C-alpha positions as CSV (number, residue, x, y, z in Angstrom):
1,M,-36.1,-15.8,1.9
2,E,-32.8,-14.8,3.3
3,K,-32.8,-11.9,5.7
4,V,-30.4,-9.2,4.4
5,F,-30.9,-6.0,6.2
6,T,-29.9,-6.7,9.7
7,L,-28.7,-4.4,12.4
8,R,-25.2,-6.0,12.3
9,S,-24.9,-5.7,8.5
10,F,-26.0,-2.1,8.5
11,L,-23.7,-1.1,11.4
12,T,-20.8,-3.0,9.8
13,G,-21.4,-1.1,6.5
14,I,-21.6,2.2,8.4
15,L,-18.3,1.5,10.3
16,L,-16.5,0.4,7.2
17,S,-17.8,3.4,5.2
18,I,-16.3,5.6,7.9
19,F,-13.1,3.6,8.0
20,I,-12.8,4.0,4.2
21,A,-12.4,7.8,4.6
22,V,-9.4,7.3,6.8
23,Y,-8.0,4.3,4.9
24,D,-8.1,6.1,1.6
25,H,-6.7,9.4,2.7
26,V,-3.9,7.9,4.7
27,S,-2.8,6.2,1.4
28,V,-3.5,9.1,-1.0
29,D,-2.5,12.0,1.2
30,I,-0.2,10.9,4.0
31,N,1.6,8.1,2.2
32,N,1.2,9.6,-1.3
33,G,0.6,6.1,-2.3
34,S,-2.0,4.0,-4.1
35,Y,-5.4,5.5,-5.0
36,L,-8.0,3.4,-3.1
37,A,-11.2,5.1,-4.2
38,I,-10.6,6.6,-7.5
39,D,-12.6,4.3,-9.7
40,H,-16.0,2.6,-10.2
41,M,-14.4,-0.6,-8.8
42,P,-12.5,0.8,-5.8
43,V,-9.5,-0.8,-4.2
44,A,-10.7,0.0,-0.7
45,A,-14.1,-1.7,-1.1
46,V,-12.7,-4.8,-2.7
47,T,-9.8,-5.2,-0.2
48,L,-11.9,-4.7,2.8
49,F,-14.6,-7.1,1.4
50,F,-11.9,-9.7,0.8
51,F,-10.8,-9.6,4.4
52,L,-14.3,-9.6,5.7
53,V,-15.4,-12.6,3.7
54,F,-12.1,-14.6,3.6
55,F,-10.9,-14.0,7.2
56,V,-13.5,-12.5,9.5
57,N,-16.5,-14.5,8.3
58,T,-14.5,-17.7,8.1
59,I,-13.4,-17.3,11.7
60,L,-17.0,-16.5,12.8
61,K,-18.2,-19.7,11.0
62,R,-15.6,-21.8,12.9
63,I,-16.7,-20.3,16.2
64,K,-20.4,-20.7,15.5
65,Q,-22.2,-21.0,12.2
66,K,-25.0,-18.6,13.4
67,L,-22.5,-15.9,14.1
68,A,-21.3,-15.6,10.5
69,F,-22.7,-13.1,8.1
70,R,-25.1,-14.5,5.4
71,P,-24.3,-13.8,1.7
72,G,-27.0,-11.1,1.5
73,E,-25.7,-9.4,4.6
74,L,-22.2,-9.4,3.2
75,L,-23.3,-8.0,-0.2
76,L,-25.2,-5.2,1.6
77,V,-22.0,-4.2,3.4
78,Y,-20.2,-4.3,0.0
79,C,-22.8,-2.0,-1.6
80,M,-22.4,0.5,1.3
81,M,-18.7,0.5,0.9
82,L,-19.0,0.9,-2.9
83,V,-21.1,4.0,-2.6
84,A,-18.9,5.4,0.2
85,C,-15.9,5.1,-2.0
86,S,-17.7,7.0,-4.7
87,V,-17.6,10.2,-2.6
88,T,-14.6,9.9,-0.4
89,E,-11.9,10.7,-2.9
90,M,-12.1,11.6,-6.6
91,G,-15.9,11.8,-6.6
92,L,-16.0,14.5,-4.0
93,G,-13.9,14.2,-0.8
94,S,-10.5,15.1,-2.3
95,Q,-12.0,17.9,-4.4
96,I,-14.3,20.0,-2.3
97,L,-12.2,21.4,0.5
98,P,-9.2,22.5,-1.6
99,L,-11.4,23.9,-4.3
100,I,-13.5,26.1,-2.2
101,S,-10.5,27.5,-0.4
102,A,-8.2,27.8,-3.5
103,P,-9.5,31.2,-4.7
104,S,-8.4,32.8,-1.4
105,Y,-5.0,31.0,-1.2
106,Y,-3.8,30.9,-4.8
107,A,-4.8,34.4,-5.9
108,N,-1.7,36.4,-6.8
109,P,-0.8,39.3,-9.1
110,Q,0.2,37.0,-11.9
111,N,-3.1,35.1,-12.2
112,E,-5.2,38.1,-11.3
113,W,-7.8,36.1,-9.5
114,S,-8.2,38.9,-7.0
115,T,-9.9,41.0,-9.6
116,L,-11.1,38.4,-12.1
117,I,-12.4,35.6,-9.9
118,V,-12.8,36.4,-6.2
119,P,-15.2,39.4,-6.4
120,H,-17.7,37.3,-8.4
121,L,-17.8,34.3,-6.1
122,N,-20.7,33.7,-3.7
123,K,-18.7,34.2,-0.5
124,N,-21.0,31.9,1.5
125,L,-19.8,29.0,-0.6
126,I,-16.0,29.5,-0.2
127,I,-13.5,29.9,2.6
128,T,-12.4,33.6,3.0
129,D,-10.9,33.6,6.4
130,P,-7.1,34.3,5.7
131,E,-5.8,32.3,8.6
132,A,-8.1,29.3,8.0
133,V,-7.1,29.2,4.4
134,T,-3.3,29.7,4.9
135,Y,-3.1,27.1,7.7
136,F,-5.2,24.6,5.6
137,F,-2.6,24.6,2.9
138,E,0.5,25.2,4.9
139,G,-0.2,23.6,8.3
140,L,-1.0,24.9,11.7
141,P,1.7,26.7,13.7
142,K,2.6,25.0,17.0
143,G,0.1,25.7,19.7
144,K,-2.7,26.7,17.3
145,S,-6.0,24.7,17.1
146,I,-8.0,23.8,14.0
147,P,-10.3,26.7,13.0
148,W,-13.5,24.7,12.5
149,T,-15.8,27.7,12.4
150,P,-15.0,29.1,9.0
151,W,-15.8,25.8,7.4
152,I,-19.2,25.3,9.0
153,K,-21.2,27.7,6.9
154,P,-19.9,26.7,3.4
155,L,-20.1,23.0,4.1
156,S,-23.6,23.4,5.6
157,L,-24.7,24.8,2.2
158,W,-22.7,22.4,0.0
159,I,-23.5,19.1,1.7
160,P,-27.3,19.3,1.6
161,F,-27.1,20.4,-2.1
162,L,-24.9,17.4,-2.9
163,L,-27.1,15.0,-1.1
164,V,-30.1,16.2,-3.0
165,F,-28.2,16.0,-6.3
166,Y,-27.1,12.4,-5.5
167,F,-30.7,11.6,-4.6
168,C,-31.9,12.8,-8.0
169,T,-29.3,10.5,-9.7
170,I,-30.4,7.6,-7.6
171,C,-34.0,8.3,-8.6
172,I,-33.0,8.0,-12.3
173,V,-31.2,4.7,-11.6
174,V,-34.4,3.4,-9.9
175,M,-36.5,4.4,-12.9
176,L,-34.0,2.7,-15.3
177,R,-33.3,-0.5,-13.4
178,K,-36.0,-2.6,-14.9
179,Q,-35.2,-1.4,-18.4
180,W,-31.5,-2.1,-18.1
181,M,-31.6,-5.3,-16.1
182,E,-34.8,-7.1,-17.3
183,R,-35.4,-5.7,-20.8
184,E,-32.0,-4.9,-22.2
185,K,-30.2,-7.4,-19.9
186,L,-27.0,-5.5,-19.4
187,V,-24.2,-7.7,-18.1
188,Y,-22.8,-5.5,-15.2
189,P,-19.3,-7.1,-15.2
190,L,-18.1,-5.2,-12.2
191,T,-20.7,-6.8,-10.0
192,I,-19.6,-10.4,-10.7
193,L,-16.6,-10.4,-8.4
194,P,-18.4,-9.6,-5.1
195,M,-21.3,-11.9,-5.9
196,E,-19.0,-14.8,-6.7
197,M,-17.0,-14.2,-3.5
198,V,-20.1,-14.9,-1.3
199,K,-21.6,-17.7,-3.3
200,E,-21.9,-20.7,-1.0
201,Q,-21.4,-24.3,-2.1
202,N,-24.1,-26.9,-1.5
203,I,-22.1,-30.0,-0.6
204,Q,-24.3,-32.6,0.9
205,G,-23.3,-33.8,4.3
206,K,-20.3,-31.5,4.5
207,R,-19.8,-28.2,6.3
208,S,-18.0,-25.6,4.2
209,Y,-16.4,-22.7,6.0
210,L,-15.3,-21.0,2.7
211,P,-17.3,-20.1,-0.3
212,G,-16.4,-22.2,-3.4
213,F,-14.8,-19.1,-5.0
214,F,-11.9,-19.3,-2.6
215,K,-11.4,-23.1,-3.2
216,N,-10.8,-22.6,-6.9
217,P,-7.1,-23.1,-7.9
218,L,-7.6,-20.9,-11.1
219,M,-8.7,-18.0,-8.9
220,W,-5.7,-18.3,-6.8
221,L,-3.5,-18.6,-9.9
222,G,-4.8,-15.3,-11.2
223,F,-4.7,-13.8,-7.7
224,G,-1.1,-14.9,-7.2
225,I,0.1,-13.5,-10.5
226,A,-1.4,-10.1,-9.9
227,F,-0.4,-10.0,-6.2
228,L,3.2,-10.9,-7.0
229,A,3.4,-8.2,-9.8
230,G,2.1,-5.6,-7.3
231,T,4.5,-6.8,-4.6
232,F,7.5,-6.3,-6.9
233,I,6.3,-2.8,-7.7
234,A,6.0,-2.1,-4.0
235,L,9.4,-3.6,-3.0
236,H,11.2,-1.6,-5.7
237,A,10.1,1.5,-3.9
238,Y,12.0,0.3,-0.9
239,N,15.0,-1.1,-2.7
240,E,15.8,-0.1,-6.3
241,L,17.9,-3.3,-6.7
242,I,14.6,-5.3,-6.7
243,P,13.2,-5.1,-10.2
244,A,9.7,-3.5,-10.5
245,T,7.1,-5.2,-12.6
246,K,6.8,-3.2,-15.8
247,L,3.2,-3.1,-16.8
248,A,3.3,-0.4,-19.5
249,Q,5.4,0.4,-22.5
250,N,5.1,3.4,-24.7
251,V,5.9,3.2,-28.4
252,P,6.4,6.6,-30.2
253,I,4.3,6.8,-33.4
254,F,3.5,9.5,-36.0
255,R,6.9,11.1,-36.0
256,N,7.2,11.0,-32.3
257,T,4.1,13.2,-31.9
258,Q,2.2,10.6,-30.0
259,N,2.7,7.5,-27.9
260,L,1.0,4.2,-28.4
261,T,0.7,2.7,-24.9
262,F,0.8,-1.0,-24.3
263,R,-0.4,-1.4,-20.7
264,A,-1.4,-4.6,-18.9
265,S,-4.0,-3.6,-16.3
266,F,-5.0,-6.6,-14.3
267,P,-8.3,-5.1,-13.2
268,V,-9.3,-4.1,-16.7
269,I,-8.3,-7.5,-18.2
270,G,-10.2,-9.2,-15.4
271,F,-13.4,-7.2,-15.6
272,V,-13.7,-6.6,-19.3
273,Y,-13.4,-10.3,-19.9
274,F,-17.0,-10.6,-18.8
275,A,-18.3,-7.9,-21.2
276,N,-20.0,-9.0,-24.4
277,L,-17.4,-9.6,-27.2
278,E,-18.9,-7.0,-29.5
279,V,-18.7,-4.4,-26.7
280,S,-15.0,-5.2,-25.8
281,F,-14.0,-5.3,-29.5
282,S,-15.6,-1.9,-30.2
283,L,-13.8,-0.4,-27.2
284,W,-10.3,-1.2,-28.3
285,F,-11.1,-0.8,-32.0
286,F,-12.5,2.8,-31.7
287,S,-9.7,3.7,-29.3
288,L,-7.1,2.8,-31.9
289,V,-9.1,4.6,-34.6
290,F,-9.1,7.8,-32.6
291,Q,-5.5,7.5,-31.8
292,I,-4.7,7.1,-35.5
293,I,-6.8,10.2,-36.3
294,K,-5.0,12.1,-33.5
295,G,-1.7,11.1,-35.0
296,I,-2.7,12.3,-38.4
297,F,-3.9,15.6,-37.0
298,N,-0.6,16.0,-35.2
299,I,1.6,15.5,-38.3
300,T,-0.7,17.5,-40.6
301,G,-1.2,20.4,-38.2
302,I,-5.0,20.0,-38.0
303,S,-6.2,21.2,-34.6
304,S,-8.6,23.3,-32.7
305,T,-7.3,26.2,-30.7
306,E,-10.4,26.2,-28.5
307,N,-9.8,26.0,-24.8
308,I,-12.2,23.4,-23.3
309,G,-10.3,23.0,-20.0
310,I,-8.3,20.1,-18.8
311,Y,-10.9,17.3,-18.5
312,G,-12.0,14.8,-21.1
313,C,-10.2,15.3,-24.4
314,A,-8.0,18.2,-23.4
315,G,-6.0,19.4,-26.4
316,Y,-8.4,17.7,-28.8
317,A,-11.5,19.9,-28.7
318,I,-12.8,18.3,-31.9
319,F,-13.0,14.9,-30.3
320,A,-14.6,16.4,-27.2
321,H,-17.4,17.8,-29.3
322,L,-17.8,14.6,-31.3
323,G,-18.2,12.8,-27.9
324,T,-20.8,15.4,-26.8
325,G,-23.0,14.7,-29.9
326,A,-22.5,10.9,-29.4
327,M,-23.6,11.2,-25.7
328,F,-26.7,13.2,-26.7
329,A,-27.6,10.5,-29.3
330,M,-27.0,7.7,-26.8
331,V,-29.2,9.1,-24.1
332,G,-31.9,10.1,-26.6
333,Y,-32.0,6.6,-28.0
334,S,-32.0,5.0,-24.6
335,L,-34.9,7.1,-23.5
336,Y,-36.8,6.4,-26.7
337,I,-36.5,2.6,-26.4
338,A,-37.6,2.9,-22.8
339,R,-40.6,5.1,-23.7
340,N,-43.2,2.5,-22.8
341,H,-41.6,1.9,-19.4
342,F,-41.5,5.6,-18.7
343,K,-45.1,6.0,-19.7
344,D,-46.0,3.4,-17.1
345,I,-43.9,5.3,-14.5
346,W,-45.7,8.5,-15.4
347,R,-49.1,7.0,-15.1
348,N,-48.2,5.4,-11.9
349,A,-46.8,8.7,-10.5
350,I,-50.1,10.6,-11.3
351,G,-52.3,7.7,-10.0
352,K,-53.7,6.6,-13.4
353,K,-52.2,3.1,-13.4
354,V,-50.9,0.7,-10.8
355,V,-47.5,-0.6,-11.8
356,D,-45.7,-3.3,-9.8
357,D,-42.6,-1.6,-8.3
358,S,-42.1,-4.0,-5.4
359,E,-38.6,-4.9,-6.9
360,E,-37.4,-1.3,-6.6
361,I,-35.6,0.4,-3.8
362,L,-38.1,3.3,-4.1
363,S,-41.6,3.3,-5.4
364,Y,-41.9,4.7,-8.9
365,K,-44.1,7.5,-7.5
366,T,-41.4,8.4,-5.0
367,A,-38.6,8.2,-7.6
368,F,-40.5,10.3,-10.1
369,W,-41.6,13.1,-7.8
370,G,-38.4,12.8,-5.8
371,F,-36.5,13.6,-9.0
372,I,-38.8,16.4,-10.0
373,I,-38.8,18.1,-6.6
374,G,-35.1,17.4,-6.0
375,S,-34.3,18.9,-9.4
376,L,-36.1,22.1,-8.5
377,I,-34.0,22.3,-5.3
378,V,-30.8,21.7,-7.4
379,L,-31.7,24.4,-9.8
380,G,-32.5,26.8,-7.0
381,W,-29.1,26.1,-5.4
382,L,-27.3,26.5,-8.8
383,K,-29.0,30.0,-9.1
384,Y,-27.9,30.8,-5.5
385,S,-24.3,29.8,-6.5
386,G,-24.3,32.3,-9.3
387,L,-25.7,30.6,-12.4
388,N,-28.8,32.1,-14.1
389,L,-31.8,29.9,-14.6
390,T,-31.2,29.2,-18.3
391,I,-27.6,28.2,-17.9
392,G,-28.3,26.4,-14.6
393,L,-31.0,24.3,-16.3
394,V,-28.8,23.5,-19.3
395,F,-25.8,22.7,-17.1
396,Y,-27.9,20.3,-15.0
397,V,-29.4,18.5,-18.0
398,F,-25.9,18.2,-19.6
399,A,-24.4,17.0,-16.3
400,L,-27.2,14.3,-16.0
401,I,-26.6,13.2,-19.6
402,I,-22.8,12.7,-18.9
403,F,-23.5,10.9,-15.6
404,L,-26.0,8.7,-17.3
405,V,-23.8,7.8,-20.2
406,L,-20.8,6.9,-18.0
407,T,-23.1,4.8,-15.7
408,R,-24.4,3.0,-18.8
409,V,-20.8,2.3,-20.1
410,V,-19.7,1.1,-16.7
411,C,-22.6,-1.2,-16.3
412,E,-22.4,-2.6,-19.9
413,A,-18.7,-2.6,-20.6
414,G,-17.2,-3.3,-17.1
415,I,-14.5,-0.6,-17.4
416,P,-13.5,0.2,-13.8
417,T,-12.0,3.6,-14.6
418,L,-13.5,6.0,-17.0
419,V,-14.2,9.7,-17.8
420,A,-16.3,11.5,-20.4
421,T,-14.9,13.3,-23.5
422,I,-16.0,16.6,-22.0
423,I,-17.7,18.1,-18.9
424,S,-21.0,20.0,-18.7
425,S,-19.5,23.5,-17.9
426,S,-17.2,23.3,-20.9
427,I,-20.1,22.3,-23.2
428,I,-22.0,25.4,-22.1
429,I,-19.0,27.7,-22.6
430,S,-18.3,26.3,-26.0
431,M,-21.9,26.6,-27.1
432,W,-22.5,30.1,-25.7
433,G,-19.1,31.6,-26.0
434,S,-17.6,33.2,-22.9
435,K,-18.2,36.8,-24.2
436,H,-22.0,36.1,-24.0
437,I,-21.9,34.7,-20.5
438,P,-21.8,37.1,-17.5
439,I,-18.6,36.9,-15.5
440,S,-20.4,35.9,-12.3
441,V,-21.9,33.0,-14.2
442,L,-18.6,31.9,-15.6
443,V,-17.0,32.0,-12.1
444,A,-20.0,30.0,-10.7
445,L,-19.3,27.4,-13.4
446,G,-15.9,27.0,-11.9
447,L,-17.5,25.9,-8.6
448,T,-19.2,23.1,-10.4
449,Y,-15.8,21.3,-10.7
450,V,-16.4,20.2,-7.1
451,Y,-18.8,17.5,-8.2
452,S,-19.0,17.4,-12.0
453,A,-15.6,17.6,-13.5
454,D,-13.1,14.8,-12.6
455,L,-15.7,12.0,-13.1
456,R,-13.7,8.8,-12.5
457,T,-16.3,7.8,-9.9
458,F,-19.7,9.0,-8.6
459,P,-22.6,7.6,-6.7
460,M,-24.9,7.1,-9.7
461,A,-22.8,4.3,-11.1
462,A,-22.2,2.8,-7.7
463,S,-25.9,2.8,-6.9
464,S,-26.8,1.2,-10.2
465,M,-24.3,-1.6,-9.6
466,S,-25.7,-2.0,-6.0
467,L,-29.1,-2.6,-7.5
468,K,-27.7,-5.3,-9.6
469,I,-25.8,-6.9,-6.7
470,M,-28.9,-7.0,-4.5
471,D,-31.3,-7.9,-7.3
472,R,-32.2,-11.4,-6.0
473,F,-32.9,-10.1,-2.5
474,S,-36.3,-8.7,-3.1
475,K,-37.2,-8.2,0.6
476,A,-34.2,-6.0,1.1
477,K,-34.9,-3.6,-1.7
478,R,-36.5,-0.7,0.2
479,Y,-33.9,-0.9,3.0
480,L,-31.1,-0.7,0.4
481,F,-32.0,2.9,-0.4
482,W,-31.5,4.0,3.2
483,A,-28.3,1.9,3.5
484,I,-26.9,3.7,0.4
485,M,-27.8,7.2,1.6
486,A,-26.5,6.5,5.1
487,A,-23.2,5.3,3.7
488,I,-22.9,8.4,1.6
489,V,-23.8,10.7,4.5
490,V,-21.4,9.2,7.1
491,N,-18.6,8.9,4.6
492,I,-18.9,12.6,3.6
493,I,-18.9,13.7,7.2
494,A,-16.0,11.4,8.1
495,T,-14.0,12.5,5.0
496,M,-14.5,16.2,5.8
497,I,-13.4,15.8,9.4
498,F,-10.4,13.7,8.5
499,M,-9.3,15.8,5.6
500,L,-9.4,19.0,7.7
501,K,-7.4,17.3,10.5
502,I,-4.6,16.0,8.2
503,S,-4.6,19.2,6.2
504,Y,-4.1,21.4,9.2
505,K,-1.6,19.0,10.7
506,Y,0.6,18.4,7.6
507,G,-0.4,21.3,5.4
508,G,-2.4,20.5,2.2
509,I,0.5,21.4,-0.1
510,N,2.5,18.6,1.5
511,L,-0.3,16.1,0.8
512,N,-1.4,14.9,-2.6
513,S,-0.1,17.4,-5.2
514,W,-3.0,17.1,-7.7
515,F,-5.8,17.4,-5.2
516,F,-4.3,20.3,-3.4
517,K,-2.4,22.1,-6.1
518,G,-3.2,21.3,-9.7
519,G,-6.8,20.3,-9.3
520,P,-8.1,23.3,-7.3
521,Q,-6.4,25.8,-9.5
522,A,-7.5,24.3,-12.8
523,P,-11.1,25.6,-13.0
524,F,-10.2,29.2,-11.9
525,D,-7.2,29.4,-14.3
526,Y,-9.6,28.2,-17.0
527,I,-12.3,30.8,-16.2
528,A,-9.7,33.6,-15.7
529,D,-8.3,32.9,-19.2
530,L,-11.8,33.0,-20.7
531,I,-12.5,36.4,-19.0
532,K,-9.2,37.8,-20.3
533,N,-9.6,36.3,-23.7
534,P,-13.4,36.2,-24.4
535,T,-14.5,33.6,-26.9
536,D,-17.5,33.5,-29.2
537,S,-19.8,30.5,-29.8
538,N,-17.6,27.9,-31.4
539,K,-19.0,27.0,-34.8
540,I,-16.6,24.1,-35.3
541,G,-17.9,22.7,-32.0
542,W,-21.5,22.8,-33.3
543,L,-20.4,21.1,-36.5
544,C,-18.5,18.3,-34.6
545,R,-21.4,17.8,-32.2
546,G,-23.7,17.3,-35.2
547,I,-21.2,14.8,-36.7
548,G,-20.9,13.0,-33.5
549,L,-24.7,12.7,-33.1
550,A,-25.1,11.5,-36.7
551,V,-22.3,8.9,-36.5
552,M,-23.6,7.6,-33.2
553,S,-27.1,7.5,-34.5
554,G,-25.9,5.5,-37.5
555,L,-24.0,3.1,-35.4
556,M,-27.0,2.5,-33.2
557,F,-29.2,2.0,-36.3
558,M,-26.9,-0.5,-37.8
559,R,-26.6,-2.5,-34.6
560,Q,-30.4,-2.6,-34.3
561,Q,-31.1,-3.5,-37.9
562,F,-28.2,-6.0,-38.8
563,L,-27.1,-8.9,-36.6
564,W,-23.8,-9.1,-38.5
565,W,-22.8,-5.5,-37.7
566,P,-19.7,-5.9,-35.5
567,L,-19.3,-2.4,-34.0
568,H,-21.1,-1.5,-30.8
569,P,-21.8,2.3,-30.4
570,I,-20.4,2.3,-26.9
571,G,-16.9,2.3,-28.2
572,F,-17.4,5.5,-30.2
573,V,-18.8,7.5,-27.3
574,I,-15.7,7.0,-25.1
575,G,-13.1,6.1,-27.7
576,P,-11.3,9.5,-27.7
577,V,-10.8,9.9,-23.9
578,W,-7.3,9.8,-22.6
579,L,-8.0,6.8,-20.3
580,M,-8.9,4.7,-23.3
581,D,-5.4,5.4,-24.7
582,Q,-4.1,3.8,-21.6
583,L,-6.5,0.9,-21.5
584,W,-7.1,-0.2,-25.1
585,F,-4.4,-2.9,-25.0
586,S,-5.7,-4.5,-21.8
587,I,-9.2,-4.5,-23.3
588,F,-7.8,-6.1,-26.4
589,I,-6.1,-8.9,-24.4
590,A,-9.4,-9.6,-22.6
591,W,-11.3,-9.7,-25.9
592,L,-8.8,-11.9,-27.7
593,I,-8.6,-14.5,-24.9
594,K,-12.4,-14.6,-24.5
595,K,-12.9,-15.0,-28.2
596,I,-10.4,-17.8,-28.4
597,I,-11.8,-19.6,-25.4
598,L,-15.4,-19.4,-26.7
599,K,-14.4,-20.5,-30.2
600,Y,-12.2,-23.5,-29.2
601,G,-13.4,-24.4,-25.7
602,G,-17.0,-23.4,-25.6
603,V,-19.1,-22.1,-22.8
604,Q,-18.0,-24.8,-20.3
605,V,-14.3,-23.8,-20.6
606,Y,-15.3,-20.1,-20.4
607,E,-17.3,-20.8,-17.2
608,K,-14.2,-22.5,-15.6
609,S,-11.8,-19.8,-16.8
610,K,-13.7,-17.0,-15.3
611,Y,-12.3,-17.6,-11.9
612,F,-8.8,-16.9,-13.2
613,F,-9.9,-13.5,-14.5
614,L,-11.7,-12.7,-11.3
615,G,-8.5,-13.5,-9.4
616,L,-6.5,-10.9,-11.3
617,P,-8.2,-7.7,-10.0
618,L,-8.8,-9.2,-6.6
619,G,-5.0,-10.0,-6.3
620,F,-3.9,-6.7,-7.5
621,Y,-6.3,-4.7,-5.4
622,T,-5.6,-6.7,-2.3
623,C,-1.8,-6.2,-2.8
624,A,-2.3,-2.4,-3.1
625,G,-4.6,-2.4,-0.1
626,I,-2.1,-4.3,2.1
627,W,0.9,-2.1,1.2
628,V,-1.0,0.9,2.5
629,F,-0.7,-0.5,6.0
630,I,3.0,-1.5,5.5
631,D,3.9,1.9,4.1
632,F,2.1,3.8,6.9
633,L,4.0,1.8,9.5
634,A,7.3,2.2,7.7
635,K,6.6,5.9,7.0
636,K,7.2,5.3,3.3
637,H,6.0,7.9,0.9
638,G,5.3,7.7,-2.9
639,N,4.8,3.9,-3.1
640,V,2.1,3.8,-5.7
641,V,1.1,0.2,-6.4
642,F,-2.2,1.0,-8.0
643,W,-3.2,4.0,-10.1
644,I,-5.0,2.5,-13.1
């Protein structure tokens, strides 16, 4: 059996996990360029893996075969980069520092935060030092040094909590791995690219320095098309006479109240191509259905005035609540069909039954009790932050449901970028009504935006994909857990240090405008509005959640009972979100091409064509990754090659 966890593979993964913090934030904050760690399939991890496999490892093979990394070692490095990317930007790194300092900096007489928000915050979890906050957003005066001390206490409270929270989500992934991979046989489309990139050819009597993936002309054709398209986008930023590749076109519909977006996303086309046809069909079908319904609502004046915040289906609270009910139904059904598996885990955890868990990165006993104990710590911390036990518990359960649903969709549908229809804190406020929630609890819910609001990426999904990637390396399983946790820890530390350095050097308000301006103010503006305009429990919300639960249950029932039923429930649960409005056309393209190929060419043609579709995201990501270095050297700002 191939040895996977070696000192060199682990150290390489650690070093690249640290480098990713610098690489991403140079692009996003200093260059104001492409987003390298915003999605479940991050540009940074794919680009660095490409250079590691294609260039570095090839050179090592030519020097001496034994010096080269083996496929398992390379995949371990990739998994570490994958989870590192999940916390360096959108998942945490770009959120936490601006958000915990925003109440002190952005409070003014107009927003009334000084009386509505700041007095109710746990001062140990935010930055209150006036100089530290001001210089963080505006930059240090000449001769001043970075004030590290004010940040030590808040981060020393936040980071352990976040690590325990992430550990709990990994425990869930461990307990679900066998059910998803072996019993339900999910496809995991996002894991195919890295595994194909390291797959070695067995050519008798010949030494191959490159994996067969890089010798396939169809792969290079897809790579070249996407790379060229990205290059023209980048060059246009330098010279407007060079035409930029236009990848999106909006068509006004429903009396110009809504746009129908036709966007060609190379990553989405490439990855969704590997999803099951019924899944990809349902994704674009339900997206169009919800867009039509939105249009009808727009021209007929049907709407909800409820304020649910900016995340998910902002402006369409009805759809947010439909999605909530659908998520509840999806998780409930998933747990029901896995009930026998969970019974085995429970019996194993209490010592009544021996269950083979040698294929897991944690024993079932460790995963089960780790989740229970970790959850108690999480709940204790949430109470410390200002939530009461009831709302803390409900918030935690709802957050886990959302994380679990998104992880399932990513693993089954292969959509690299995704959010839920609503976030946990907004569900609670809608259900309770802000007038029935103490102000201190409302304000504490604002702090949860650090890790449970803008959910385009998070460690739970990255860890689940890592288990799939390393599935055939049974001897490396227990080491994988420590590799994942180490990558998360070192990246968070590296990200915090680098973010503080560049913020104090350039001034945060001169860096990425969303992460330092719009994003940090959003939760507290939302909470302040709820305090000034108290709301009651939203009855329409309860009705819509019930409808969503019923429709989702019906879809799951039909799929289980009738083989001819064409609609997969996964399309309904995420159909209303704004990202699907952007991605439906790319999903449609992938579905249509795959359907035609399978119908007229069969499985053999499909197997050959897959390299072209793997080349599309690889080419586009690599292009975006390369231009980060060029833009940095050229001091070019605002050159966004990749966003979606």
